[in-house]
C-alpha positions as CSV (number, residue, x, y, z in Angstrom):
1,E,-0.1,0.2,0.0
2,G,2.8,2.8,0.7
3,G,4.3,1.3,-2.5
4,A,1.1,2.4,-4.5
5,E,0.8,5.5,-2.7
6,G,4.2,6.8,-3.0
7,F,3.1,5.9,-6.9
8,S,0.3,8.1,-6.9
9,K,1.7,10.9,-5.4
10,M,4.7,11.1,-7.6
11,A,2.5,10.7,-10.9
12,E,0.3,13.8,-9.2
13,H,3.6,15.5,-9.1
14,H,4.5,14.6,-12.4
15,A,1.1,16.0,-13.5
16,L,1.2,19.1,-11.9
17,L,4.8,19.8,-13.6
18,S,3.1,19.2,-17.0
19,V,0.8,21.3,-16.2
20,H,2.9,24.2,-15.4
21,H,5.4,23.5,-18.3
22,E,2.5,24.0,-20.5
23,V,1.8,27.4,-19.2
24,I,5.4,28.7,-19.4
25,A,5.5,30.0,-22.9
26,A,8.6,28.6,-25.3
27,P,11.1,31.4,-26.2
28,Q,10.5,33.9,-28.3
29,I,13.6,33.9,-29.6
30,K,15.8,30.8,-30.5
31,H,18.9,31.1,-29.2
32,L,20.4,27.8,-28.2
33,P,20.8,25.0,-30.4
34,S,19.6,22.4,-28.3
35,Y,15.8,24.3,-27.9
36,R,14.6,24.9,-31.1
37,S,11.4,23.4,-30.4
38,H,8.5,23.6,-28.4
39,S,8.3,19.7,-28.1
40,E,12.2,20.0,-27.4
41,V,12.1,22.8,-24.4
42,T,8.7,21.3,-22.6
43,A,10.3,18.0,-22.3
44,Y,7.8,17.2,-19.4
45,L,10.5,16.3,-17.2
46,P,11.3,17.1,-13.6
47,G,15.2,17.9,-14.0
48,D,14.0,20.1,-17.0
49,V,12.4,22.4,-14.7
50,G,13.9,25.7,-14.7
51,K,15.4,25.7,-18.1
52,Q,12.9,28.2,-19.7
53,V,14.6,31.0,-17.3
54,P,17.4,31.8,-19.2
55,H,15.7,32.3,-22.3
56,V,13.4,34.2,-21.1
57,L,15.9,36.5,-19.5
58,S,17.5,36.6,-23.1
59,D,14.5,37.8,-25.2
60,Q,14.3,40.4,-22.2
61,L,17.5,41.7,-22.9
62,A,17.5,40.9,-26.3
63,K,14.4,43.8,-26.6
64,R,16.1,46.4,-24.0
65,Y,19.4,46.3,-26.2
66,P,18.9,45.3,-29.6
67,Y,22.1,44.4,-31.0
68,P,23.1,47.5,-33.7
69,D,22.9,47.1,-37.5
70,P,25.9,47.0,-39.2
71,A,27.8,49.8,-39.6
72,H,27.7,51.4,-43.2
73,Y,31.6,51.4,-44.4
74,D,33.1,54.4,-45.3
75,D,36.3,53.9,-47.8
76,L,37.6,57.8,-46.8
77,Q,37.8,56.7,-43.0
78,P,41.4,55.5,-41.5
79,T,40.9,52.3,-40.5
80,V,43.4,50.3,-38.1
81,A,42.6,47.0,-40.2
82,Y,45.2,47.9,-43.4
83,G,47.9,45.8,-42.1
84,R,50.8,45.7,-44.6
85,Q,49.3,47.8,-47.0
86,G,47.9,50.8,-44.5
87,V,50.3,53.2,-46.0
88,A,49.5,52.9,-49.6
89,K,46.0,52.8,-49.0
90,T,46.1,55.7,-46.7
91,M,48.0,57.4,-49.3
92,G,45.4,56.6,-52.1
93,V,42.6,58.3,-49.5
94,L,44.8,61.6,-48.8
95,Q,45.1,61.7,-52.7
96,R,41.4,61.3,-53.3
97,L,40.7,64.2,-51.0
98,V,43.7,66.4,-52.4
99,Q,44.7,65.7,-55.5
100,E,41.7,63.4,-57.7
101,P,38.3,63.9,-55.7
102,D,35.9,61.7,-57.2
103,E,31.9,62.0,-57.0
104,A,32.0,60.9,-53.1
105,V,34.0,63.4,-52.3
106,Q,32.7,66.2,-54.0
107,K,29.7,66.0,-52.5
108,L,31.3,66.2,-49.0
109,S,31.5,69.9,-47.6
110,E,34.9,71.3,-46.4
111,E,34.6,70.3,-42.8
112,A,33.6,66.8,-43.5
113,I,36.8,66.9,-46.1
114,L,39.2,68.9,-43.4
115,E,38.5,66.1,-40.7
116,L,38.8,63.2,-43.0
117,K,42.3,64.9,-44.0
118,Q,43.7,65.3,-40.6
119,A,42.0,61.4,-39.6
120,N,44.1,60.2,-42.6
121,I,47.4,62.3,-42.0
122,Q,47.6,60.7,-38.4
123,K,47.0,57.3,-39.6
124,L,49.7,57.4,-41.8
125,N,52.3,59.0,-39.3
126,E,51.2,56.1,-36.7
127,A,51.6,53.3,-39.6
128,M,55.5,54.7,-40.3
129,Y,56.3,52.7,-37.6
130,D,59.8,51.2,-39.1
131,H,62.3,51.4,-41.6
132,T,60.7,48.6,-44.0
133,V,57.6,50.1,-43.9
134,V,59.4,53.8,-44.5
135,G,61.6,51.9,-47.2
136,D,58.3,50.4,-48.8
137,T,56.5,54.2,-49.2
138,V,59.7,56.1,-50.5
139,T,61.0,53.2,-53.1
140,G,58.0,51.8,-54.3
141,E,55.7,52.4,-57.7
142,N,54.2,55.6,-56.4
143,A,57.2,57.2,-54.4
144,D,56.9,60.6,-56.6
145,K,53.6,60.8,-55.6
146,N,53.9,60.0,-52.7
147,V,56.5,62.6,-52.1
148,Q,54.4,65.0,-54.0
149,L,51.3,64.3,-51.8
150,L,53.4,65.3,-49.0
151,K,54.8,68.3,-50.5
152,E,51.0,69.5,-51.6
153,L,49.6,68.8,-47.5
154,L,52.8,71.2,-46.5
155,A,50.8,74.1,-48.5
156,D,47.5,73.5,-46.8
157,K,45.5,75.6,-44.4
158,D,44.9,73.8,-41.8
159,P,47.9,73.3,-39.4
160,T,46.7,70.1,-38.2
161,V,47.2,68.7,-41.5
162,K,50.7,70.7,-42.4
163,R,52.0,69.2,-39.0
164,G,51.4,65.7,-39.6
165,A,52.6,66.0,-43.2
166,A,56.0,67.8,-42.0
167,E,56.3,64.8,-39.3
168,V,55.7,62.0,-42.2
169,L,58.6,63.4,-44.2
170,G,60.6,63.5,-41.2
171,R,60.1,59.6,-41.1
172,F,61.0,59.4,-44.7
173,S,64.4,61.5,-43.8
174,T,65.5,58.8,-41.6
175,I,66.4,56.8,-44.8
176,L,68.9,57.5,-47.8
177,Q,66.3,57.2,-50.4
178,G,63.9,59.3,-48.2
179,R,66.4,62.2,-47.6
180,K,67.2,62.1,-51.4
181,A,63.8,62.3,-52.1
182,V,62.9,65.3,-49.7
183,C,65.6,67.4,-51.3
184,S,65.0,66.5,-55.0
185,S,61.4,67.4,-54.6
186,G,61.7,70.4,-53.0
187,C,60.2,69.5,-49.9
188,A,62.8,71.2,-47.9
189,E,62.6,74.6,-49.3
190,S,59.1,74.1,-47.9
191,L,59.6,73.0,-44.8
192,A,62.3,76.0,-44.3
193,E,59.8,78.4,-45.0
194,M,57.0,76.7,-42.3
195,L,59.9,77.7,-39.6
196,E,57.8,80.9,-40.1
197,D,54.5,79.8,-40.1
198,L,52.1,82.2,-38.5
199,D,49.1,79.6,-37.6
200,S,50.8,77.5,-35.1
201,A,53.9,77.4,-33.0
202,D,53.5,73.2,-33.6
203,V,54.2,73.5,-37.5
204,R,56.6,75.6,-36.8
205,L,58.4,73.0,-34.9
206,A,57.8,69.9,-36.4
207,A,58.9,71.8,-39.5
208,G,62.2,72.7,-37.8
209,K,62.3,68.7,-36.4
210,T,62.4,67.6,-39.8
211,L,65.2,69.8,-40.9
212,Q,67.4,68.5,-37.9
213,I,66.9,64.7,-38.9
214,L,67.1,65.6,-42.2
215,T,70.8,67.5,-41.6
216,Q,72.3,64.9,-39.1
217,S,73.6,62.6,-41.7
218,I,76.9,63.7,-44.0
219,D,74.3,62.7,-47.4
220,G,71.6,65.0,-46.1
221,R,73.4,67.7,-44.7
222,D,75.6,68.2,-48.5
223,D,72.2,67.8,-50.7
224,V,70.6,71.1,-48.3
225,V,73.5,73.1,-48.8
226,Q,74.9,71.9,-52.4
227,N,71.6,70.9,-54.3
228,V,68.8,72.9,-52.9
229,A,68.4,76.5,-55.0
230,D,72.1,77.6,-53.5
231,G,71.9,77.7,-49.7
232,K,68.3,79.2,-49.8
233,V,67.1,77.2,-46.7
234,V,70.1,78.1,-44.8
235,V,69.1,81.5,-45.2
236,M,65.6,81.2,-44.1
237,M,66.6,79.0,-41.2
238,V,69.0,81.8,-39.8
239,K,65.9,84.4,-40.7
240,A,64.1,82.0,-39.2
241,L,66.2,81.3,-36.0
242,L,66.5,85.5,-35.0
243,D,63.0,86.0,-35.5
244,T,61.9,83.2,-33.4
245,A,63.7,83.8,-30.6
246,T,62.1,87.4,-29.8
247,R,59.0,88.6,-30.0
248,D,59.3,91.2,-32.0
249,K,58.1,89.1,-35.4
250,G,54.7,88.1,-33.3
251,I,56.0,84.2,-33.4
252,P,57.9,83.0,-30.4
253,T,58.7,79.9,-30.5
254,P,61.9,79.1,-27.7
255,K,61.3,75.6,-28.2
256,L,62.8,76.1,-31.8
257,T,66.1,77.6,-31.3
258,P,67.9,74.8,-30.1
259,V,67.0,72.7,-32.9
260,L,67.5,75.5,-35.7
261,L,71.1,75.5,-34.1
262,E,71.7,71.8,-33.7
263,S,71.4,71.4,-37.7
264,L,72.6,75.1,-38.6
265,A,76.0,73.6,-36.9
266,N,75.5,70.3,-39.3
267,L,74.9,72.5,-42.3
268,L,77.8,75.2,-41.6
269,M,80.3,73.3,-42.9
270,F,80.8,74.8,-46.0
271,D,82.5,77.7,-46.5
272,D,79.5,79.1,-48.6
273,S,76.9,78.1,-46.0
274,I,78.8,80.0,-43.9
275,V,79.0,83.0,-45.8
276,L,75.6,83.2,-46.0
277,A,74.7,82.8,-42.4
278,L,77.2,85.6,-41.4
279,K,75.5,87.8,-44.0
280,G,72.3,87.1,-41.5
281,N,74.1,88.5,-38.5
282,I,73.8,85.0,-36.8
283,M,77.2,85.5,-34.9
284,E,76.2,88.5,-32.9
285,F,72.8,85.9,-31.6
286,I,75.3,83.2,-30.8
287,V,77.5,85.3,-28.9
288,K,74.1,86.8,-27.1
289,T,72.9,83.3,-26.1
290,L,76.4,82.1,-24.6
291,R,76.0,85.0,-22.4
292,L,72.8,84.4,-21.1
293,R,74.2,80.3,-21.1
294,T,71.2,79.2,-22.8
295,H,71.5,76.5,-25.4
296,N,75.0,76.0,-24.5
297,M,75.6,72.8,-26.1
298,P,74.3,73.8,-29.7
299,A,75.5,77.5,-29.5
300,L,79.2,76.0,-29.0
301,K,78.8,73.5,-31.5
302,C,77.4,76.5,-34.2
303,L,79.8,78.6,-32.9
304,C,83.0,76.2,-34.0
305,S,81.7,75.7,-37.2
306,L,81.6,79.2,-38.1
307,C,84.9,79.6,-36.9
308,G,86.4,77.4,-39.4
309,H,86.0,79.9,-41.9
310,P,88.1,82.9,-41.7
311,D,85.5,85.6,-41.1
312,G,83.9,83.5,-39.2
313,K,86.8,83.8,-36.9
314,R,87.0,87.7,-37.2
315,G,83.1,87.8,-36.5
316,A,83.5,85.9,-33.4
317,I,86.4,87.8,-32.0
318,E,84.6,91.7,-33.1
319,A,81.3,90.3,-31.5
320,K,83.5,89.6,-27.6
321,A,83.0,85.7,-28.2
322,L,86.1,84.9,-26.5
323,Q,85.0,87.0,-23.6
324,A,81.7,85.0,-23.4
325,L,83.9,81.9,-23.6
326,S,85.8,83.0,-20.7
327,G,83.0,81.7,-17.8
328,L,82.3,78.6,-20.1
329,L,85.8,77.0,-20.1
330,A,85.1,76.7,-16.0
331,S,81.6,75.0,-16.7
332,E,80.5,72.1,-14.9
333,K,80.1,69.9,-17.8
334,P,83.1,68.4,-19.8
335,V,81.5,68.8,-22.7
336,E,80.7,72.8,-22.9
337,R,84.3,72.5,-21.7
338,Q,85.9,71.0,-24.3
339,L,84.0,72.6,-26.7
340,S,84.6,76.2,-25.4
341,A,88.3,75.3,-25.3
342,R,87.9,74.1,-29.4
343,A,86.5,77.4,-30.3
344,V,89.0,79.1,-28.6
345,L,91.3,77.6,-31.0
346,C,89.7,78.3,-33.9
347,M,89.6,81.9,-32.9
348,C,93.2,82.6,-31.8
349,V,94.6,81.1,-35.0
350,D,94.1,84.8,-36.5
351,D,96.4,87.1,-35.2
352,V,93.7,89.4,-33.6
353,G,92.5,86.5,-31.5
354,K,96.2,85.6,-30.4
355,Q,95.9,89.4,-28.7
356,Q,92.6,89.3,-26.9
357,A,93.3,85.8,-25.6
358,A,94.3,87.1,-22.3
359,V,90.8,86.7,-20.7
360,V,90.9,83.2,-21.6
361,V,93.9,81.6,-20.3
362,P,93.7,81.3,-16.3
363,N,90.9,78.7,-17.4
364,L,92.5,77.3,-20.3
365,V,95.4,76.4,-17.8
366,Q,92.9,75.2,-15.7
367,Q,92.0,72.1,-17.5
368,L,95.6,71.3,-18.3
369,Y,95.2,69.9,-15.0
370,E,92.4,67.1,-16.5
371,E,92.2,63.8,-16.2
372,D,90.6,63.3,-19.9
373,H,92.8,63.6,-22.9
374,D,90.5,65.1,-25.0
375,L,90.2,67.9,-22.4
376,Y,93.6,68.4,-22.1
377,M,94.5,68.3,-25.7
378,N,92.4,71.1,-26.7
379,A,93.0,73.2,-24.0
380,L,96.7,72.5,-24.6
381,L,96.4,73.4,-28.5
382,A,94.2,76.4,-27.6
383,I,97.4,77.8,-25.1
384,R,100.0,76.5,-28.2
385,T,98.1,78.8,-30.3
386,I,97.8,81.9,-28.0
387,S,101.6,81.3,-27.2
388,E,102.5,83.0,-30.7
389,W,101.8,85.9,-29.5
390,P,104.8,87.5,-27.2
391,E,102.3,89.4,-25.1
392,T,100.3,86.5,-24.4
393,R,103.2,84.0,-23.8
394,A,104.5,86.1,-21.4
395,Y,101.0,86.0,-19.3
396,V,100.5,82.0,-19.7
397,K,104.4,81.9,-18.0
398,T,103.2,84.1,-15.6
399,V,100.0,82.0,-14.8
400,L,102.2,78.8,-14.8
401,R,105.1,80.2,-12.4
402,D,103.9,78.6,-9.5
403,D,103.8,74.9,-11.3
404,P,107.1,74.6,-13.0
405,Q,106.5,70.7,-13.2
406,T,103.0,71.4,-15.6
407,F,104.7,74.5,-16.9
408,E,107.7,72.1,-18.1
409,S,105.4,69.1,-19.3
410,V,103.2,71.5,-21.2
411,F,106.3,73.1,-22.7
412,K,107.1,69.1,-23.6
413,D,103.9,68.5,-25.3
414,H,104.7,71.6,-27.5
415,Q,107.6,70.5,-28.7
416,I,105.8,67.3,-29.5
417,H,102.6,68.2,-31.4
418,L,103.0,69.5,-34.6
419,A,101.5,73.1,-35.0
420,A,99.5,72.2,-37.5
421,F,96.8,69.7,-35.5
422,R,95.7,73.0,-34.2
423,F,94.3,73.7,-37.8
């Protein structure tokens, strides 16, 4: 009896479950492959109770947060899915926007075209991530078109586009073929003109950094000086250096000053470029910079380059560069002391420099006690050159009078090292 009674209760329980399952509706949206039909969902088994709950919740969420419709693909928008062809495709988009507008571009407003140019030039700059990509872009079949496109973008009205184009050309300038393309296409002149851009200091700084990269290598320096419009870039860089360092012209850019000084130090290795720079009154600016103790390293490099020419030596002496170097010879930085001694050495090849060099003798003598060979040699050769003038030689002996051992050592080194070293 007990077994029969238990069986009947179980049957009633199953009957109630079946009624319960029939009341619960099937899922409105089919999600799982195992519940495709009403019969599979409502199997009328005790173990299947509650399996509809995920379906009900999913249906509610699907109604509240529906899946978005597939977005329309705009081939003018930059995308991260370009892969290795990212540069080529982005260049193609920019070419459509700037050089060869089709019907889709012509329907756009100027604001929309500007936004697309800004986004694509940023994408292009990001895609130039290594020398392989840069090399493929510069040496590929569309290399000339790419450089001409960037040259046109340098003349764009928007500062963001101009800055982006200058930065891309800076990536080009990291390899030999890119430097050749930048110089031969006229982009170097356009970059030099952008140094005095009236719209944005970021544009001026980006152009200056690109020119700095371009002039760091020997081939780039030679191309800029000898093959680009007879030194026009040097003239514009000197003018921009003087105009952006002050507030008189309304385009002050303090961060651009050391960049241009570094670039000019590389370019002023030729007599023609030194003459052009001296005509632009660069010497007075460099001496003033040294007196103010601002940008010492690039200013000293530039001074040493200028003093490689006779006119540069005389110009530095007349601008009182020896007096400005007197304090830098006692600088805390060894490199500044070394460059200062080298500049003194170059200037004192001129007889007028020998006559006025007494002001730098004490600090030069102090460098004779340096353990660093380069510091010692620069000071030694500078003192040797200075000592060719009788009055200055007597002053050197007076300074070394209290240390006969050092004087004897210096005298011996003067006999060993040829005078040609100072040149």
